[in-house]
N, C-alpha and C positions, 0 to 999 in steps of 0.2 A: 617848653616841653608840653605837648598836649597830654593831659591826664587820661589814664584809662578809666578811672572812677573819679567822681566829683560830686559833693553834696549839692542839693538844690535848695539853697537857703536864701532868705531875704528878710525884709522888715516885718513880715507876718510873724515869724518866729520871735523876733525881738519884742514885738507888741504883746504877744501872748505870755512871754516870760515876765515882762514888766507887770502884768496883772497878777501873776503869782507872787512876785516880790511885794506888791502892794497889799496882798492878803495877809502877809506876815506868817504864812505857813507854806514852806517849800517841801515838806516831807510828803509821804503818800497821803493822798486825799481825793477830793472830788475831781481834779483834773485827770488823775490816773484812772479813776472809774469811768470817766467819760471817754478817755482814750481807748480803754478796753471795749467799751460799748460800741463806739464808732468803728473801731477796727473790725469787730465781729460783724457789724452791719454791712461793712464793705465786702465781707465774705458770705453774706446771707446766712449767718450762723447765730446760734444762741450765745449771747454775751456771757452767760453763766459758765460757759465752758472755756473761757479765756482768762488768763491772768498774766499781768505784766511783771517782768523781772529785770534783773540788771544786765543780762546778756543772753544771747542764744546758747553760748557755751554753758551757762548756768542751767539752762533748760536741758541740754544734753546730759550733763552730769546728774541732774535731778531724775532723769528717766531711769537710770540704773538703780536709784534708791526706791522710787515708788513701785517699780516692777520687781524689786528684790533680786537683782542679779547676784549670783554667787559663783563660787569656784566650780560648781558642778555644771554650770550653764555655758552654752556657746552662743555668741552673738554674731550674726552675719552683718558685715559692713562692706559696701562697695569699695573697691580699691581706690578709686578717685573720689575721696571724701575729705571734708575738713578734718584737720588733725584732732580736734576736740572729740570727734566721734570715737576714734581709736583710743584716745587717752581716757575717756569716760569708761569704756569697757574694761581696759586694763586696770584702772583704778578700783573698779568694783570687785576685781578678783576673777571675773568671768574670762573665758577664753575668747580672744579676738579671732574671728574667722573671716577671711577676705574672699569676696567673690569678684569675678570679672565684670566688666561693663560692656555695653554696646560701643563699638569702636567709633561711632560717629555722634551719637547723642550723649555719650559718656554717662548714661544712666544704667543702673542694674535692671535686669529683666527677670520675669518669673523663671524662665529656663535657666538662667545663670545662677539665680538664687537656689533653685531646686538641687543643683549639683552639689551644694554645700550643706544641705540639710541632713542632720543625723538625729538620733533619738534625744540628743542633748541640746538641740537648738531651741532657744527660748524666744529670741527676738531677731528682727532685722531692722537696721537703721538705714533708711533710704535717703538719697540725695536727689532732688529735682535739679539737675545740673543747669545752672545759670538761668533758672526759671522755666526750663523745658520739662514739662510733666513726664514722669515715669508712666508707663502703661500699667495703670493701677488695677484694673479689673482682674487680670490673671494673677497678679501678685496677691491681691486680697483673697482670691479663691484658694491659692496655694497656702496662704497663712491660715485660712479657716480649716482646711483639711488637715493641716499639721499642727494646729493649735499654737500658732506662732504670733507673738506680739509684733505689731507694725508701728514703727516710729518714723515720722517723716521730718527730715531736715529740710525745712522750707526757707532757710535763711535768705536765699536769693529768689524765692518764688512767691513773694507777696502778690496776691491777686493773679496768680497763675491758676487756671481752672482745668480740671480733667473731666470732660464730658459733663460740664455744668456744676461740678462740685469743687470747692476750693482746695488746692493742694495744702496739706497740713491738717485737713479736717476729714480725711478719708480713712486713715488708720486709727489706731488707739491713742496716739499722741502726735502732736505737731509742734514744731518750734520755728520761730522767726527771729531775724536779727535786725537791729536798728543801729548798728555801729556807724562809724564816721564815713563809711563808703557805700552804705546800702541805699536801696530805693526810698526807704523811710529812715531819716537820720534823727537820733535823739542824743547824740554824743556817744553814749553807750546805752544799750538797752536790748530787751528781748521780750518775746511773748510766747506763752505756752498754751496749747489746746489739749484738753483731756475729755474724752467721751464719757468718762465715768465720774459721777458726782462724788463718790466715795474717794476716788483717787485725787480729785481736785482738792477736796478737803485736806487730804494728807499732804499734797503738794504745797498748799498755802501754809500749813504748819511748818513744814521743813524750810520754806523760804522766809519765814518770819519767826525765828527764835523758838519754834516749837509751840507757839501759842495757838489755841484753837481760833479759827476765824470768827467764832461766836463769842469769844472772850471780850467783855466790855472794857472800854478804855477807862482810865482813871477819871476823865471828865464825865463820861456817861454814868459811872458809879456815883460821882459827886452829886450830879443833878438828880439822880434817883433817890438821894437821901441816905446813901450808905454811910455808916459810921466810920468805916475804914474803906478807903477807895484806892489804896495803893497796893493791895495784895494781888498776886498773880499765881497762875498755875499753868504748867505746860504738859503737853501730851508726848513730847519727844524732844531729844536734843536737836535744835535747829540752828539756823544762821540767819543773817540779815541780808537778803538778796531781793529787795523790793524796789520797784521803780518809784521815783519821787515826782512831785508836781512840776518841777522845772523841766525834767525830761519829757514828761507827758504833755506839757504845753507845747514843746517843740513838735512832739509827735502829732498833736491835733492839727497844728498848722501844716505839717507835712502831709497828713491824710487829705486835707482839703486840696492839695496840689497833685495828689498821687495819680488820679486818672489821666490828667493832662500830661504828666511826666511819662507815664507808660505809653500813651499815644505817641509821644515824641520818640521814645525809645524804639517803638515799632517802626516808625517812619525811617529812623536811622538804619535799623536792621534791613528794611526793604530796599533802601538806597544801596547799601553794601551788596546785598544779594543780587540786585539787578546789575550793578556795575562790575561785579567780580565773577559772575557766573560763567563767563566764557574763558577764564584763565585756566589753561589745561594743566598747570603745575600745582594747583591747589584745589581743595574741596571747601565748600561753604556749608553752614549748618543745614541739616535736613529740614524739610517742611514739617510743621506741627499738624497733627490730626485736625481736620476741619471742625470737630466737635470740642476741641480744647483750645486754650489760650495760654500765653506766656507772659511773664513780667518783662521779658527781653532784657534781662540783667546782664548777660554775657552775649557777645558775638564772637565766634571763634572760627578760625580757618585752620586747615590741616594741610601740611606739606612736608615732604622729606627734607626740605631746605629750611626748616623752622628756625634753627639757631642763627643761620646766616640772615634770614629775613628779620628776626628780632633785632639783631645788631644794626642792620641797615636802617630800620625804622628809628631806632634809638639815635643813631648818628644824624638822622634828619629831623629830630625833634618830636618823635612820637613814642610815648612809653607804652610798652606791651608787657604781657606776662603769661604764665600758664598757671591756672588754678584747676584742680588742686594737686599738689605733689602726692603721688600715690602712697598710701599707708604702708604697702609692702616694701617700699624703698626707704622708709624711715628706719634707721638703724636701731633706734631705741626699742621699737616694737619687736625686733628680732623675729620676723616672719619669714620662714623658709618656704615661700610660695613662688613657684616658677611658672605655673600653668595659667598665666594671665596674658595671653597673646593680644587680646583687644586693648587691655589697659596699657600694655607696653607700646602698642602702636600709637594710641592716643597721647601717651606721655611724651613720646619722642617726636610727635608731629603737630601737636595742637598749640595754637597761639591765640590768646584773647586780645582783641584790639579795642580801642576806645569806643564806648557807647554809653552816653549819659546825656541828660537834657541840656547840660551846659555846653555841649559841642555846638559851635557856630557852623554855618554853611561853609565858610572858608576852611574850617578844620576838617570837615568831612571830605571836601574836595581834595584837600592836601593828602589825606590818608588814602583815598581812592587812587589818586594820581601816583603816589609813591608805590602802591601795590601793583599798579599796572605797568609802571616803569621798571620794577624789580626784575633783574635778570639772574635766574638761578645759576 
């Protein structure tokens, strides 16, 4: 079966992990700090605004805490979003409000968001679908005028740029994912970006037991001559959701490969688009604005024969899927939202097909041939 997602791993990761083992310290340390710094550098951003955590989901849940979502607030989330976005809002006690998406990019737009804004709207959690950047300028202007917090779910959009600025660093907060299927793989892991130094301090406290980032370790106190070096104080009840040196070592090796991997993803996307553009029974992804770039994490086709196509490909050894199941169709959220025509179209017609650096030319040829031979 040809995988739809696949990690890009090799001896480089093993060698970097061996160095961590040899150091006798596998917890959070210098490797994590270096990973944060190098990740920020790849986005041409200030490393002090980045902090590694255990998952992108942790970052999404964290957003509701640092921005103090409460039951009086409404949080707008695009219908086609990862389930953690909806869960984080519901868990905070705030009201989950769903907006429609563009039927072809599967991204929210300023116009669609504006339809859902009320006097209670506190934030919007955007999703750069499959690495395809949202049109951020009008969204940010809408947020400014209405005093709305903008959180960017950039889980699939590492090194996607909107008019020269990295997705995830345009709004008030950004989050990225490094799980087992992403462009950067650390087993599990995530990164947060915060534009506010005050909020970053709060985030670090919440992610590490409520301890101030300035709190000295026992070893630091010992070497400073403290008579008692084991005392601690906290500023808030926190949890332990910090990245460790083993994951960071993997991440550093992955970062070194990232540009090459994205170039390969782009090549695969271009092959698909060139070879499939004349098929009149399906649509291919729209072109990205010339001033922006994508991580090319997803490649998707749209057809009214989607389910038949998915099963045809499966029967011929090609795994496909649809990401993400719309939040308004998740029964747990109990959302009585029926005016989502674009989302409904996308949900019933969109199919993600394999696109990752591990695809061989023979795999790509097979996928293209199968699509061209498919008879609706």
